[in-house]
N, C-alpha and C positions, 0 to 999 in steps of 0.2 A: 514555626511554620503552619499556617491555617489551612485545613483541609476543607473541601467542599461537602456539603450534604447532599446525599444521593436519595432520590425518590424511587421507591420500589415500583416496579412495573409488572404488568400482567400479560403483555404480549410484546414481541419484538418491536412492533410500530409504536408502542407507547414510549419506548426508549430512544427513538431516533431524534426527537426534538431536543432532548437533553444533550445528545452527542453533537448534534448540529451546533448548540449554543456554546458548548464548551470547546469545540475544536475550530470554530470559525470557518472562514471559506478557503483559507490558504494555509497549507502546512509545509513541511519539508520532508523529503525522502532521503535517507542516507543508508549505505550499506553497513553491515554489522561490523566490519572492520574500521569504520569511520565513526560510528555513532559512539558517543560518551557522554559523561555528565557535563564536561566543558562544552561541546557542541549543543546539548539541550539548553544549557543556560544562554548560550549565544542566540539560539533560535527564539527563547523566551524574551530576551532583552531586545531583540529586534521588533518585538511586538507581535509575532506570530504564535499560534496557540496549540500546535500539533507537531509531533515529529514522528513519522514512520521509520521503522528499522527493519532492513532486510537481512540476508544472510541465513534464512532458514530457522533461526532461533530454536535450535534441535535439542537443547539440553538445559537442565537447571542453571548452569553457570551462565548461558545466554541470558536467560530470564533474570538473573541476578543482576546482570548488566543494565537491563531496562529498568529494574527496580532503583538502581543507583542513580540513573538519569531522572527518575521521578523524586528521589531524595534530594537531588541537587537544585531543584526547581520549586516554584510555588503553585503554578495552576496549569501549566502546559499538559497537554494529552500526550502520552506516549503509546504508539500503537505498534504492533507487530505487522510487518509488511513483507513476508509473513512468517507464521510459525508452520512448518512442514508437519503434516499429520503422521506421516510414516514413522518417524522414529519415536514418537511419544506413546506412552500408555495414557489413555484418556484420564483415568482417575489420578495420576500423577500430575498431569497437566492441570487438572482442575484444582489440585491442591496447591500447586505453585501459584496459579492466578489468584487463589483465594488469599494467599499470604500477601500478594502484592496489593490486592484491593482492600485488605484490611488496614494496611499501612497508608494507602493513598486512594481512598474511595472516589470513584467516578473518573478517575484520571488514566486508567489503563484498559485499552481497547485491544482485545485478542483478534488479529487478523489471522485466518487459517487458510492454508492452500495445500494442494496435491503436489507441488514441486514439479519435478521434471524426471523422466524416465532415466537418462544417463547419471544424474545425481543420485537418485534412489538406488539404482543398480550398483553404483560404486559403494554405497553403504551396505551392500549386501542384501538389500530386499528385493522382492519381485515387483515391479510396476504394473499391476494388472487391475483393471476396471476401476480407474482413479474416482470417477463419480460414484461408484457404489462403496468405495472405500471412505469417502468424504461422508456419504450418509451414515455408514456404520459408526464412524468416528463421532459424528454429531449425536447420534443415539446414545453412545457411551457417555459423552460429555453431559447430555441431558439427565442420564441416570445419575451421574456423580453429583450433579447439582440438585438432586432430589426433585427434579421436574420443574424448578423455579427458573423462570425466564431471567430473573436477575441475579441468579446464582453465579458463582464462578465458573466462567465459560459457558454460561448460559446464552440463549438467543438474544437476550438484550443487551449482552456485552460483547458480542462478536461480529465480525464481518468476514465474508468469504472472498478470496481471490478468485475472480470470476471472469472468463474470456467468452466462452461459448454460451449458447442459449441455455443449455440444460443446467449448467453450473449456475448461471445467472437466475434461473428459476429457483434453484436451491437455496441461493442467497436471499432471494425475495421472501422464501417461505420458512427458513430456518435460522435467520440472523437479522441484524438490523439493516444489512445492505451489502455492497460489493465494493471491492478494492481492485480494479483492473490495472495491469501494469503493461507498459509498452503499447499504448493504444492511442488512437487519434480522436479528434472531436466526433468523427463520423461513428466510431465504435460507441462513444459516450451517448450520442443520440440513440443508437440502436439499443444500448443497454437500458437506458432510461424507458424505452418502448416495452421492454420486457419486465423490468422491475415494476413498472408502474410509478404513480407519483409519490407513494409513501416512503419506500425505503431510501437509506443513505446511499449516494452514488459518489465515490471518492477516488478517481482515477489517479495514477502517478503520470507525471509529465517530466521527461528529461529535457533540458534546455542547455544551450551554450550561449553565454553572453559575450558574443564578439561579432563585430561588423565584417570580419574578414573571412570571405568565403572558404578559402583553402584550409585556413586553421580551424575554422568551426567545423567543417565536414570531416576533417580528419580526426578531431576531438570525438565526434559522433560515431565514427566508424571504429575508433578504438573501443569505444563503449559497446557498441553493437556486436563486437567479434563474438562473444559468448552467446547472446541471445540469438544469433543467426544460426547457431549450431543446435538450438532446441526445438524439437518438433512442435510442441505446444505454440510457441510464439509464431513459428513459421506458418502453422496451419491458420492461425488467426489472421496473419498479414495476408495470407492468400484470400481469406474470406473479405478482407478489405480491398482487395483489387490488385494485389502485387503478385509477381510471379518470379519464377527461378531466375529471370534476368536481373530482377531487382536485388536478389540476394547474392550475386556473384561479385567477387573482387571488393568485399567489404560493405557492399551495399551501393545501389545506384544513387545518384544525386536525387532522384524523385522520391525514393524511399527514405533516405537520410532527411531530406527537407521536411517530408510528411511527419516522421515520427520523432524528430529531435529538432524543434525550431531553434533558430539561431538569428543573431542580430544584435542591436542595442537592447537595453533593458526594456524600453517602451515597446520594441517589436516583439520581444519575447513575451511580454505581459499581454499583448493583444492576442497571442495564440493562446495563452492560459485562458483567457476571457472566452474564446470559442468554447472551451468545455463547458462554462456556465451556461452559455447561449444553448448549448445542446442538451442541458439538463443535469450537469453535475452540480452536487451540493458543496463540494470541497474538493480541491486539487492539491495533491502532494507534489511539489516541484523539486525535481533533482537537479541543481545546477552542476554542470559537468565542466571540468578543466583538462589541463594537459594529461595525455594518455587516458582520457575517458574517466578520470577520477574526480572525487568530490571537489567542488570549486568553493572554497570559503569565501573568497572575494566576490564572487559572483553573487553569492547568497546575500550579502549585504546590499549590492545594487538592486537585487530583485525585491527584497523586503521593503526597500524605499518606494518601490512602484506599486507592489502588489497589496500593500496594507490596505484593508478594507476602511 
């Protein structure tokens, strides 16, 4: 299996072009319970060049799963979307990333995030000052990488999950860019305004490939049930113009249609294109099926339409 040669960089922005080239414009987002070497191979065989893996990526076992996905493929980029900073010791994470990068140079992108208060508290941690925690964590990662931007977990090899202006500014200044989740093209436009033209902007976009409104909206509501219980997402959706009436009863049609586009593959692809028009470099598409789970069939339909 041939690995790519990676150029060393001296600042986060120097690395952006390389990541854009390797990842392409469209990738796939999948939860940690779904992501596997088999799925990674499927994504690569469809011609897509990046797969983002959620689930928190909270321990070495999870990162071993990401390494297995890299080992099963030739060129695809595997990114965490995200790795929660709360359970990790920064030096341990840096060593884990170094091991992966040594085996698969230039193909593992570390997406970091502050997760959500209910999840962090269930793990026995205090969710206090998440922006400050992210800054502290990045400082420690930089120290572990010897201050080298291209080092394991260094600024040239990481993105931040960012919704609000302050976290977007931190992503701009301390990483190659931002990976917003559960957002609209309007958020992408605002995020690009904060990031400026240089950093990578790679939003996630959930979609339902179905022209049947009742089915599509039910799938979207099943998927949204968790996220509408998390204050970070609710706060961001309020900033986008939604209110409590939109969050009731599983989500209003207005909310569902705005955040989870549905229809035939061409209709869904048109919504994905709106993110590019708004300033995205790369969109991580998450096809949703029954009960809000990952839709493998929809992935094939989308890939045929979304391939650059």
